[in-house]
C-alpha positions in Angstrom: 5.5 15.6 -42.7 1.7 15.7 -42.6 0.3 19.0 -42.5 -2.3 20.0 -40.5 -4.9 22.7 -42.3 -5.4 25.6 -40.3 -9.4 25.5 -41.1 -9.9 22.3 -39.2 -9.7 24.1 -35.8 -12.3 26.6 -37.1 -14.3 23.8 -38.1 -13.8 21.9 -35.2 -15.6 24.7 -32.9 -18.7 23.8 -35.1 -18.7 20.3 -34.7 -21.9 20.0 -32.6 -23.7 20.4 -35.6 -22.0 17.1 -36.6 -22.2 15.2 -33.3 -25.0 12.5 -33.0 -25.0 12.0 -29.3 -27.9 9.7 -27.7 -28.9 10.7 -24.4 -29.5 7.6 -22.1 -30.9 8.1 -18.6 -28.5 7.2 -15.9 -29.0 3.8 -14.8 -30.4 2.2 -17.9 -28.8 -0.4 -19.5 -28.2 0.8 -23.5 -28.7 -0.9 -26.5 -25.2 -0.5 -27.2 -24.0 -1.9 -24.2 -20.8 -4.3 -24.7 -20.8 -7.0 -21.9 -18.0 -8.3 -23.6 -15.4 -5.2 -22.6 -14.6 -5.0 -19.0 -13.4 -1.6 -17.6 -10.9 -1.4 -14.6 -10.4 2.0 -12.0 -9.2 2.4 -8.5 -12.1 4.0 -6.9 -12.0 6.9 -4.4 -12.3 4.7 -1.8 -9.1 2.4 -2.7 -10.8 -0.2 -3.7 -10.6 -2.0 -7.4 -14.1 -1.7 -9.5 -15.4 -3.2 -12.3 -17.7 -2.1 -15.1 -18.9 -4.4 -17.8 -21.3 -2.2 -20.0 -23.0 -0.9 -16.7 -22.4 0.7 -13.1 -19.1 0.1 -12.0 -18.9 -2.7 -8.8 -16.5 -3.5 -6.3 -14.5 -6.4 -7.3 -13.1 -7.3 -3.8 -12.8 -5.7 -0.5 -9.5 -5.4 -0.1 -7.8 -2.0 -0.6 -6.2 -2.2 -3.9 -4.7 1.0 -4.6 -4.6 4.8 -4.0 -7.9 6.6 -5.6 -7.5 7.0 -9.4 -4.2 5.1 -9.2 -2.6 3.9 -12.6 -4.2 0.6 -13.9 -3.2 -2.3 -16.0 -4.5 -5.5 -17.3 -2.9 -9.1 -18.6 -5.2 -11.9 -20.0 -3.5 -15.1 -19.3 -4.0 -18.2 -21.3 -6.3 -19.3 -19.0 -9.0 -16.5 -19.9 -8.5 -15.0 -16.4 -7.8 -11.1 -16.3 -5.4 -9.9 -13.7 -5.5 -6.0 -12.8 -1.9 -4.2 -11.7 -1.3 -1.1 -9.5 1.3 0.7 -7.5 -0.4 0.3 -4.2 -0.5 2.5 -1.3 2.4 1.2 0.1 4.5 1.8 -2.9 4.9 -1.9 -4.1 3.3 -3.6 -6.9 -0.1 -5.3 -6.2 -2.3 -7.5 -8.5 -5.9 -8.6 -8.4 -5.4 -11.9 -10.1 -8.7 -13.4 -10.5 -11.2 -10.8 -11.6 -14.6 -11.9 -10.4 -17.9 -9.7 -10.1 -19.3 -8.2 -7.1 -18.1 -8.2 -3.7 -16.5 -10.8 -1.8 -13.9 -12.0 -4.6 -10.6 -12.8 -4.2 -8.0 -10.4 -2.6 -5.0 -8.5 -3.6 -1.3 -9.9 -3.7 1.9 -7.9 -3.5 4.2 -8.6 -6.5 7.2 -6.2 -5.4 8.8 -4.9 -2.3 7.3 -2.0 -0.6 8.5 1.9 -1.6 9.8 1.0 -4.9 7.4 3.6 -6.8 5.1 6.7 -6.0 2.0 5.2 -4.6 -0.4 5.0 -7.7 1.8 5.7 -10.2 1.3 4.9 -13.8 1.3 1.7 -15.2 1.2 -0.4 -18.4 1.0 -3.9 -19.8 1.2 -5.5 -22.9 1.4 -9.4 -23.6 2.7 -10.9 -20.3 4.7 -7.8 -18.9 4.2 -4.9 -16.9 6.3 -1.7 -16.6 6.4 1.2 -14.6 8.6 4.2 -13.3 9.9 3.8 -9.7 11.1 6.3 -7.0 14.9 6.2 -8.5 13.8 7.2 -12.1 14.5 3.7 -13.7 11.9 1.9 -15.7 11.2 -1.6 -14.1 9.6 -4.7 -15.6 7.6 -7.4 -14.1 7.0 -10.3 -16.6 5.1 -13.1 -16.2 6.8 -15.4 -19.4 7.7 -18.7 -17.9 11.0 -18.0 -18.4 11.5 -14.7 -16.3 12.7 -14.2 -13.1 10.4 -13.4 -9.8 9.7 -10.0 -9.1 9.9 -6.5 -10.7 13.3 -6.2 -12.5 15.0 -2.9 -13.1 15.4 -2.4 -17.0 17.2 1.2 -17.2 19.4 3.2 -15.8 18.5 5.4 -12.5 17.1 8.9 -13.1 15.9 8.5 -16.8 12.7 9.4 -16.0 10.5 11.5 -13.6 9.8 9.2 -10.6 6.1 7.7 -11.6 6.1 9.1 -15.5 3.8 7.7 -17.5 4.7 4.7 -19.4 3.6 3.0 -22.8 3.7 -0.7 -23.2 4.4 -1.7 -27.0 2.4 -4.4 -28.0 4.6 -7.3 -30.0 6.5 -10.3 -29.4 9.1 -8.6 -27.8 8.8 -6.6 -24.7 9.1 -2.8 -25.0 8.1 -0.1 -23.6 8.3 3.8 -24.1 8.4 6.8 -22.2 9.2 10.8 -21.9 12.4 11.2 -20.2 13.9 13.8 -17.5 15.2 15.4 -20.7 12.1 15.8 -22.3 13.1 12.9 -25.2 10.9 10.0 -26.0 12.8 6.8 -25.5 11.9 3.1 -25.8 13.6 0.4 -24.0 13.5 -2.9 -25.5 14.3 -6.7 -24.4 17.0 -8.4 -26.4 15.2 -11.7 -25.5 18.5 -13.0 -23.6 17.5 -10.8 -20.5 19.5 -7.5 -21.4 17.7 -4.4 -22.4 18.7 -1.6 -24.7 17.4 2.2 -24.2 17.4 4.2 -27.3 16.2 7.6 -28.2 12.9 8.0 -30.3 12.9 12.0 -30.5 15.4 14.8 -29.6 15.3 16.4 -25.9 12.7 18.8 -25.1 10.0 17.3 -27.3 7.4 16.6 -25.0 6.4 17.0 -20.7 9.0 15.0 -18.8 7.0 12.0 -17.8 3.8 13.2 -19.7 1.0 10.9 -21.2 1.8 8.8 -24.5 0.7 5.4 -26.2 1.5 3.1 -28.8 -0.2 0.7 -31.0 3.1 -1.0 -32.3 6.8 -0.3 -32.7 6.0 1.4 -36.2 3.6 3.9 -34.1 3.7 5.6 -31.1 1.7 8.8 -29.9 2.9 11.6 -27.9 1.6 15.0 -26.9 4.2 17.6 -27.4 5.2 20.6 -25.2 3.1 22.8 -27.4 -0.3 20.7 -27.4 0.7 19.1 -30.9 0.2 15.3 -31.1 2.8 13.6 -32.7 3.1 9.8 -34.3 6.9 8.6 -33.4 8.5 5.3 -34.6 9.3 3.1 -31.5 11.8 0.7 -33.2 14.4 1.3 -30.3 17.5 2.3 -33.1 19.3 5.2 -33.9 17.3 8.3 -33.9 17.0 9.2 -37.6 18.5 12.5 -38.9 16.7 14.7 -40.5 14.2 13.4 -37.5 10.8 13.4 -39.3 7.6 12.6 -37.0 4.4 12.8 -38.5 2.0 15.5 -37.1 -1.4 14.2 -35.9 -2.9 17.3 -34.8 -1.7 21.0 -34.9 -0.6 23.1 -32.0 -2.8 23.6 -29.0 -4.7 20.6 -29.6 -4.3 18.8 -26.6 -3.4 19.8 -23.0 0.5 19.5 -23.0 1.4 16.4 -21.5 -2.3 15.0 -21.9 -3.1 11.2 -21.7 -3.7 9.4 -25.1 -5.6 6.5 -25.9 -4.8 4.7 -29.6 -6.6 2.0 -31.3 -6.2 0.6 -34.7 -8.9 -1.4 -36.3 -7.4 -4.8 -37.8 -6.0 -3.6 -41.8 -8.0 -0.4 -41.3 -7.5 3.0 -39.3 -6.1 4.0 -36.5 -7.8 6.3 -33.9 -6.4 8.5 -31.3 -8.3 9.8 -28.3 -8.0 12.0 -25.5 -9.6 14.5 -23.1 -9.6 17.9 -24.5 -9.1 21.6 -23.1 -13.1 21.9 -23.1 -13.6 18.6 -21.3 -15.0 16.9 -24.2 -13.6 13.6 -25.5 -12.1 14.5 -28.8 -10.7 12.2 -31.7 -9.1 12.0 -34.7 -8.5 9.2 -37.4 -6.4 8.6 -40.5 -9.3 7.1 -42.3 -9.0 9.2 -44.8 -5.1 8.3 -45.4 -4.1 11.7 -43.7 -4.4 12.9 -39.8 -7.1 15.6 -39.6 -7.7 18.3 -36.4 -9.4 15.9 -33.5 -13.0 16.9 -33.4 -15.4 16.2 -30.5 -17.2 12.9 -30.1 -19.0 14.1 -27.0 -20.4 17.3 -25.2 -18.0 19.4 -23.5 -17.6 18.8 -19.6 -17.8 15.5 -19.5 -14.5 14.5 -18.8 -11.3 16.5 -17.0 -8.9 18.1 -19.4 -5.6 15.6 -20.1 -6.8 13.2 -18.1 -7.0 9.6 -19.5 -9.3 7.7 -21.7 -9.3 4.1 -22.7 -10.0 2.5 -25.7 -10.4 -0.9 -27.1 -11.7 -2.4 -30.4 -14.5 -4.8 -30.1 -15.8 -5.9 -33.6 -16.8 -2.8 -35.8 -16.4 -0.5 -33.2 -14.2 1.3 -30.6 -15.5 1.1 -26.7 -14.1 4.0 -24.4 -14.3 4.5 -20.3 -13.2 7.1 -18.3 -14.0 9.0 -14.8 -15.9 12.0 -14.7 -17.0 14.3 -11.9 -18.8 11.3 -9.8 -19.8 9.7 -12.8 -18.8 6.6 -15.1 -18.5 7.6 -18.5 -18.7 5.0 -21.6 -18.6 6.0 -25.5 -19.2 3.7 -28.4 -17.9 5.3 -31.8 -18.3 3.0 -34.8 -15.2 2.2 -37.0 -14.7 5.1 -39.0 -15.4 5.3 -43.0 -13.8 7.8 -45.5 -15.9 11.0 -45.3 -17.8 11.8 -48.3 -17.8 15.7 -47.3 -15.2 17.9 -45.6 -14.5 17.7 -41.8 -15.2 17.9 -38.9 -16.1 13.9 -39.1 -19.5 13.3 -37.7 -18.4 10.1 -35.3 -21.5 9.1 -34.5 -20.8 8.4 -31.0 -23.0 7.3 -28.3 -22.6 8.1 -24.6 -23.9 7.3 -21.3 -22.8 8.0 -17.8 -23.7 5.8 -14.5 -23.7 7.5 -11.2 -20.7 6.4 -9.6 -19.9 8.3 -6.1 -16.8 6.2 -5.6 -15.2 6.9 -8.9 -12.1 9.4 -8.5 -12.7 12.0 -11.4 -9.8 12.0 -13.7 -8.9 8.5 -12.5 -6.6 6.0 -14.7 -9.1 3.7 -16.1 -8.1 1.0 -18.3 -10.3 -1.6 -20.7 -10.2 -5.0 -21.8 -12.1 -7.8 -24.1 -13.8 -10.5 -21.7 
């Protein structure tokens, strides 16, 4: 198991000296703005908002989902992006064609009313959407050409808390991970023949039931433990290894228990784990030096709500992030990390800005995607 050096947490407290934060007047167009990354969130008024390197704008005037609801996106072969959520009536909804400004297309109903808690977390990878329903079962809505219409139950009922966080697993075979009612990390995968299997990826009482997690592949899932540690775990869906040997990404108390995580991996390069820390700073850690180190702040404190969602996506040689603060929509750009020449804390050289956005739900879910 990778060991976390105790001294790193003390170093993290002095991270301010290592940060390079660029202050940008609210409402200006920053030099780093990336108009190829789109971020989506359900506003405080229940409408779908989109930001493309600027102030979030209403996509269309139809009610989309409860304030701050879970949002996931799929890019179809045509290039169109569809946003999904659990609507105010508890049914899966979709905004099929995303266009800028008001007056765009409305919302379609993709599943029966009352299926899941309104606004529940939702995740997508490839052409598959996943969520946990009111009965504690995981549901899948696939848009593959051979898939049945409508959401399909793919696990037994009661296996997860209703509305639990889910992490769709990228890859050719549909899959999803979640923390079950017993605190065990579990993996659900499709056989490709219409059947689904569920397997443990950790022992029970490992993480907060229904808590936050993320995945970059079947080989690398990330979850926050009950004691605030962050762990990397294999999500291959096979028998649980004995002895079980997860990799420690961060030490005890590094993150709020059950915190939402954002994870991204550069092609052939390092992986970065990002979350909103206890102090409201967006914190990050990478394995660029071959091992994980204690997370350090990439922003000032108080810009995010501890443990709430942060979205990250890679574009070229940088990482673009979005989150919902207190009445503001926040964005960050983190250059691809390089092996440090000195001791940690790592200077993230992050650039941040915020936009006044009174309809943004503080701490609300957000997702971002390349156009």
